NULUM-191290 format. One record per atom (N, C-alpha, C): residue number from 0; atom name; x, y, z; chain. Coordinates in Angstrom, 1 decimal. Layout:
[site NUM,'CA',[X,Y,Z],'A'] ...
***
This chain:
[site 0,'N',[-9.3,12.4,-23.1],'A'] [site 0,'CA',[-8.4,11.2,-22.8],'A'] [site 0,'C',[-8.7,10.1,-23.7],'A'] [site 1,'N',[-7.7,9.4,-23.9],'A'] [site 1,'CA',[-7.8,8.2,-24.9],'A'] [site 1,'C',[-8.7,7.1,-24.4],'A'] [site 2,'N',[-9.3,6.4,-25.4],'A'] [site 2,'CA',[-10.1,5.3,-25.0],'A'] [site 2,'C',[-9.3,4.0,-24.8],'A'] [site 3,'N',[-8.1,4.0,-25.1],'A'] [site 3,'CA',[-7.2,2.9,-24.9],'A'] [site 3,'C',[-6.9,2.8,-23.4],'A'] [site 4,'N',[-6.7,1.6,-22.9],'A'] [site 4,'CA',[-6.4,1.4,-21.5],'A'] [site 4,'C',[-5.0,2.0,-21.2],'A'] [site 5,'N',[-4.9,2.7,-20.1],'A'] [site 5,'CA',[-3.7,3.3,-19.7],'A'] [site 5,'C',[-2.8,2.3,-18.9],'A'] [site 6,'N',[-1.4,2.5,-19.1],'A'] [site 6,'CA',[-0.5,1.6,-18.4],'A'] [site 6,'C',[-0.1,2.4,-17.1],'A'] [site 7,'N',[-0.7,2.1,-16.0],'A'] [site 7,'CA',[-0.5,2.8,-14.7],'A'] [site 7,'C',[0.7,2.3,-14.0],'A'] [site 8,'N',[1.5,3.3,-13.4],'A'] [site 8,'CA',[2.6,3.0,-12.6],'A'] [site 8,'C',[2.5,3.5,-11.2],'A'] [site 9,'N',[2.7,2.7,-10.2],'A'] [site 9,'CA',[2.6,3.1,-8.8],'A'] [site 9,'C',[3.8,4.1,-8.5],'A'] [site 10,'N',[3.4,5.0,-7.6],'A'] [site 10,'CA',[4.4,5.9,-7.0],'A'] [site 10,'C',[5.5,5.1,-6.3],'A'] [site 11,'N',[6.7,5.6,-6.2],'A'] [site 11,'CA',[7.8,5.0,-5.5],'A'] [site 11,'C',[7.5,5.0,-4.0],'A'] [site 12,'N',[6.5,5.8,-3.5],'A'] [site 12,'CA',[6.1,5.9,-2.2],'A'] [site 12,'C',[5.0,4.9,-1.8],'A'] [site 13,'N',[4.8,3.9,-2.6],'A'] [site 13,'CA',[3.7,2.9,-2.4],'A'] [site 13,'C',[3.8,2.1,-1.2],'A'] [site 14,'N',[5.0,2.0,-0.6],'A'] [site 14,'CA',[5.1,1.2,0.6],'A'] [site 14,'C',[4.9,1.9,1.9],'A'] [site 15,'N',[4.2,3.0,1.8],'A'] [site 15,'CA',[3.8,3.8,3.0],'A'] [site 15,'C',[2.5,3.5,3.6],'A'] [site 16,'N',[2.1,2.3,3.5],'A'] [site 16,'CA',[0.8,1.9,4.1],'A'] [site 16,'C',[-0.4,1.9,3.2],'A'] [site 17,'N',[-0.1,2.0,1.9],'A'] [site 17,'CA',[-1.2,1.9,0.8],'A'] [site 17,'C',[-1.7,3.2,0.4],'A'] [site 18,'N',[-1.3,4.3,1.0],'A'] [site 18,'CA',[-1.8,5.7,0.6],'A'] [site 18,'C',[-0.8,6.1,-0.5],'A'] [site 19,'N',[-1.1,5.8,-1.8],'A'] [site 19,'CA',[-0.3,6.2,-2.8],'A'] [site 19,'C',[-1.0,6.6,-4.1],'A'] [site 20,'N',[-0.3,7.1,-5.1],'A'] [site 20,'CA',[-0.9,7.4,-6.3],'A'] [site 20,'C',[-0.3,6.7,-7.5],'A'] [site 21,'N',[-1.0,6.6,-8.6],'A'] [site 21,'CA',[-0.4,6.0,-9.8],'A'] [site 21,'C',[-0.5,7.1,-10.9],'A'] [site 22,'N',[0.4,6.9,-11.9],'A'] [site 22,'CA',[0.3,7.8,-13.0],'A'] [site 22,'C',[0.6,7.0,-14.3],'A'] [site 23,'N',[0.3,7.6,-15.4],'A'] [site 23,'CA',[0.5,6.9,-16.7],'A'] [site 23,'C',[1.5,7.6,-17.6],'A'] [site 24,'N',[2.8,7.2,-17.4],'A'] [site 24,'CA',[3.9,7.9,-18.1],'A'] [site 24,'C',[3.8,7.9,-19.7],'A'] [site 25,'N',[3.3,6.7,-20.2],'A'] [site 25,'CA',[3.2,6.6,-21.7],'A'] [site 25,'C',[2.2,7.7,-22.3],'A'] [site 26,'N',[1.1,7.7,-21.6],'A'] [site 26,'CA',[0.1,8.8,-22.0],'A'] [site 26,'C',[0.7,10.2,-21.8],'A'] [site 27,'N',[1.4,10.5,-20.7],'A'] [site 27,'CA',[2.1,11.7,-20.5],'A'] [site 27,'C',[3.1,12.0,-21.6],'A'] [site 28,'N',[3.9,11.1,-22.0],'A'] [site 28,'CA',[4.8,11.3,-23.1],'A'] [site 28,'C',[4.2,11.6,-24.4],'A'] [site 29,'N',[3.1,10.9,-24.7],'A'] [site 29,'CA',[2.4,11.0,-26.0],'A'] [site 29,'C',[1.6,12.3,-26.1],'A'] [site 30,'N',[1.0,12.8,-25.0],'A'] [site 30,'CA',[0.1,13.9,-25.0],'A'] [site 30,'C',[0.5,15.1,-24.3],'A'] [site 31,'N',[1.5,15.1,-23.4],'A'] [site 31,'CA',[1.8,16.2,-22.6],'A'] [site 31,'C',[0.9,16.4,-21.3],'A'] [site 32,'N',[0.0,15.5,-21.2],'A'] [site 32,'CA',[-0.9,15.6,-20.1],'A'] [site 32,'C',[-0.7,14.3,-19.2],'A'] [site 33,'N',[-0.5,14.5,-17.9],'A'] [site 33,'CA',[-0.2,13.4,-16.9],'A'] [site 33,'C',[-1.4,13.0,-16.2],'A'] [site 34,'N',[-1.9,11.8,-16.4],'A'] [site 34,'CA',[-3.1,11.3,-15.7],'A'] [site 34,'C',[-2.6,10.8,-14.3],'A'] [site 35,'N',[-3.3,11.1,-13.2],'A'] [site 35,'CA',[-2.9,10.7,-11.9],'A'] [site 35,'C',[-4.2,10.2,-11.2],'A'] [site 36,'N',[-4.0,9.1,-10.4],'A'] [site 36,'CA',[-5.2,8.5,-9.7],'A'] [site 36,'C',[-4.8,7.9,-8.5],'A'] [site 37,'N',[-5.8,7.7,-7.6],'A'] [site 37,'CA',[-5.6,7.0,-6.3],'A'] [site 37,'C',[-5.4,5.5,-6.6],'A'] [site 38,'N',[-4.4,4.9,-6.2],'A'] [site 38,'CA',[-4.1,3.5,-6.4],'A'] [site 38,'C',[-5.2,2.6,-5.9],'A'] [site 39,'N',[-5.9,3.0,-4.8],'A'] [site 39,'CA',[-6.9,2.2,-4.2],'A'] [site 39,'C',[-8.2,2.3,-5.0],'A'] [site 40,'N',[-8.3,3.2,-5.8],'A'] [site 40,'CA',[-9.6,3.4,-6.6],'A'] [site 40,'C',[-9.4,3.4,-8.1],'A'] [site 41,'N',[-9.0,2.3,-8.6],'A'] [site 41,'CA',[-8.6,2.1,-10.0],'A'] [site 41,'C',[-9.8,2.5,-10.9],'A'] [site 42,'N',[-11.1,2.5,-10.5],'A'] [site 42,'CA',[-12.2,2.9,-11.3],'A'] [site 42,'C',[-12.6,4.3,-11.0],'A'] [site 43,'N',[-11.9,5.0,-10.1],'A'] [site 43,'CA',[-12.3,6.3,-9.6],'A'] [site 43,'C',[-11.9,7.4,-10.5],'A'] [site 44,'N',[-11.9,8.6,-10.1],'A'] [site 44,'CA',[-11.6,9.8,-10.8],'A'] [site 44,'C',[-10.1,9.8,-11.2],'A'] [site 45,'N',[-9.8,10.5,-12.3],'A'] [site 45,'CA',[-8.5,10.7,-12.7],'A'] [site 45,'C',[-8.2,12.1,-12.9],'A'] [site 46,'N',[-7.2,12.6,-12.2],'A'] [site 46,'CA',[-6.7,14.0,-12.3],'A'] [site 46,'C',[-5.8,14.1,-13.5],'A'] [site 47,'N',[-6.1,15.1,-14.4],'A'] [site 47,'CA',[-5.2,15.3,-15.5],'A'] [site 47,'C',[-4.4,16.6,-15.3],'A'] [site 48,'N',[-3.1,16.5,-15.3],'A'] [site 48,'CA',[-2.3,17.7,-15.0],'A'] [site 48,'C',[-1.2,17.9,-16.0],'A'] [site 49,'N',[-0.7,19.1,-16.1],'A'] [site 49,'CA',[0.4,19.4,-17.0],'A'] [site 49,'C',[1.7,18.7,-16.5],'A'] [site 50,'N',[2.7,18.7,-17.3],'A'] [site 50,'CA',[4.0,18.1,-16.8],'A'] [site 50,'C',[4.6,19.0,-15.7],'A'] [site 51,'N',[4.5,20.2,-15.8],'A'] [site 51,'CA',[5.0,21.1,-14.7],'A'] [site 51,'C',[4.2,21.0,-13.4],'A'] [site 52,'N',[2.9,20.7,-13.5],'A'] [site 52,'CA',[2.1,20.6,-12.3],'A'] [site 52,'C',[2.5,19.2,-11.6],'A'] [site 53,'N',[2.7,18.2,-12.5],'A'] [site 53,'CA',[3.1,16.9,-12.0],'A'] [site 53,'C',[4.4,17.0,-11.3],'A'] [site 54,'N',[5.4,17.7,-11.9],'A'] [site 54,'CA',[6.7,17.9,-11.3],'A'] [site 54,'C',[6.6,18.6,-10.0],'A'] [site 55,'N',[5.7,19.5,-9.8],'A'] [site 55,'CA',[5.4,20.2,-8.5],'A'] [site 55,'C',[4.8,19.2,-7.5],'A'] [site 56,'N',[3.9,18.4,-7.9],'A'] [site 56,'CA',[3.4,17.3,-7.0],'A'] [site 56,'C',[4.5,16.4,-6.5],'A'] [site 57,'N',[5.4,16.0,-7.4],'A'] [site 57,'CA',[6.5,15.1,-7.1],'A'] [site 57,'C',[7.4,15.9,-6.1],'A'] [site 58,'N',[7.7,17.1,-6.3],'A'] [site 58,'CA',[8.6,17.9,-5.5],'A'] [site 58,'C',[8.0,18.0,-4.1],'A'] [site 59,'N',[6.7,18.2,-4.0],'A'] [site 59,'CA',[6.0,18.4,-2.8],'A'] [site 59,'C',[6.1,17.1,-2.0],'A'] [site 60,'N',[5.8,16.0,-2.7],'A'] [site 60,'CA',[5.9,14.6,-2.0],'A'] [site 60,'C',[7.3,14.3,-1.4],'A'] [site 61,'N',[8.3,14.7,-2.2],'A'] [site 61,'CA',[9.7,14.5,-1.7],'A'] [site 61,'C',[10.0,15.3,-0.6],'A'] [site 62,'N',[9.5,16.5,-0.5],'A'] [site 62,'CA',[9.9,17.4,0.6],'A'] [site 62,'C',[9.1,17.2,1.9],'A'] [site 63,'N',[8.1,16.4,1.9],'A'] [site 63,'CA',[7.2,16.2,3.1],'A'] [site 63,'C',[7.7,15.0,3.9],'A'] [site 64,'N',[7.8,15.4,5.2],'A'] [site 64,'CA',[8.2,14.3,6.1],'A'] [site 64,'C',[7.1,13.3,6.2],'A'] [site 65,'N',[7.5,12.0,6.1],'A'] [site 65,'CA',[6.5,10.9,6.2],'A'] [site 65,'C',[6.8,10.0,7.3],'A'] 
***
């Protein structure tokens, strides 16, 4: 992963009581790897996934009743 600070974007589901994720689209575009983290733990672990895996996570989130 880069040593540059990442520009994190909150999920569009952020208004669901604070349980949301953030991702870094600029890093994803530049490297093909999508960093994902818990928005409440900005210094916590980062999950690094492929574009197709991230698309699967988004599809799962959209299909889940909330």
